[in-house]
N, C-alpha and C positions, 0 to 999 in steps of 0.2 A: 412573435415567438423566439427573445432572441434565447438560443440554448446550451448547453454546457460554458456557458462564460459566468460565471462568479461572481459578483455583488459584495463587495462588502459591506458590514453596515454605516463604517467605515466613508466608503465610494459614498451610497446613496445619499448618505446626509447630506455627502457638501452636495453634490449634482442636483440636489433641493435648495439647498442653500445658495448655491447659485441660480437656479433657477429662477428662485425667488425677484433674484433681481433683474426679470429678461420683463420681454412682455407676456401676460397671461398668454397662454397656451401651449410656448416655445416648448421645445424639444434639445438634450445634451444630445450629441452625434460624435459617437463615436472609428477614427479612418484610418484602414493601416495607406499613411504614402511615400512613394519613391519619392527617395530621397537621407540625407546624412548621412553620417561615412561610413557607416557598415550598406547603405542602403534599399536600408526601408523606416518609418519612426511611425511614431503613435502623433496622431492627428484630432484633438482634442474640439469641439467646433458649437457654437448656437445655431436651432433650423427653424425656423417656422410651421413646418409641415414635412411629412413628408415622403420621401423621392420611393419612385413604383419598386424600387430591386433592396429597400430598406425593407432590415426586424426591425418587429416597436416592440419595448419592455417598458409598460408605463412610459417614463417620458425622456426615455432610452432609444438614437437607436444611432444604427450600424447596418451597412450594406451589407450585403451577403458573399460579395467576396473578400471583405474585413469579416466579416463574421467569423469565413472560413481557417481565415489566419488563424483569428484569437478562441479558436475553438480547446475549449484544458482551458482555458485559461483564468486570472484569479485578478481584480481592476480589485482595486486600496489607497487608498488614500494617505500620502503617509507626514507626518511632519520628522524632518531627517535639518543633523545640525547643517548640509545647505540650504531648507529649506520646503515649504510645501510640495505635495507634487501629488499628481496619480501613481500611482506604482504599476503595470501591468509585469507581471511571473508569466511571461510566456512557455510551456513545453516547449514547442516545435521552434523555442528561437536557438538558432543554432551556438550565436554569438553578439558582440554588445562592442560599443566600443567604450572608451574609460567612462568619456559624458553621462554612458544611460543612457540619453536620446535616442539613437540609434539601434540596430538588426540586422542582423540575417541570415534568414531565414533556408 
């Protein structure tokens, strides 16, 4: 179970909407990977089954290492001038780049 990470209703609705277009039984994966101009970036993808080290909540997968880095975060789905996207407010980040895609811890 994914604890200490809050998903807004908009985020859950969008995840369910995206999964409705995938194979039945697919999962939405959220991960933190190395990269971007600030060192880390969020990665959103799909998977057909959980891995051994995944935490699972309904149809959402987060690997344990990413879940630790996301503790205390809120995941939202926003519609802004620059477009629609998932927005993660993570209290563990020290800084983020100008584009808002990558961050440092």
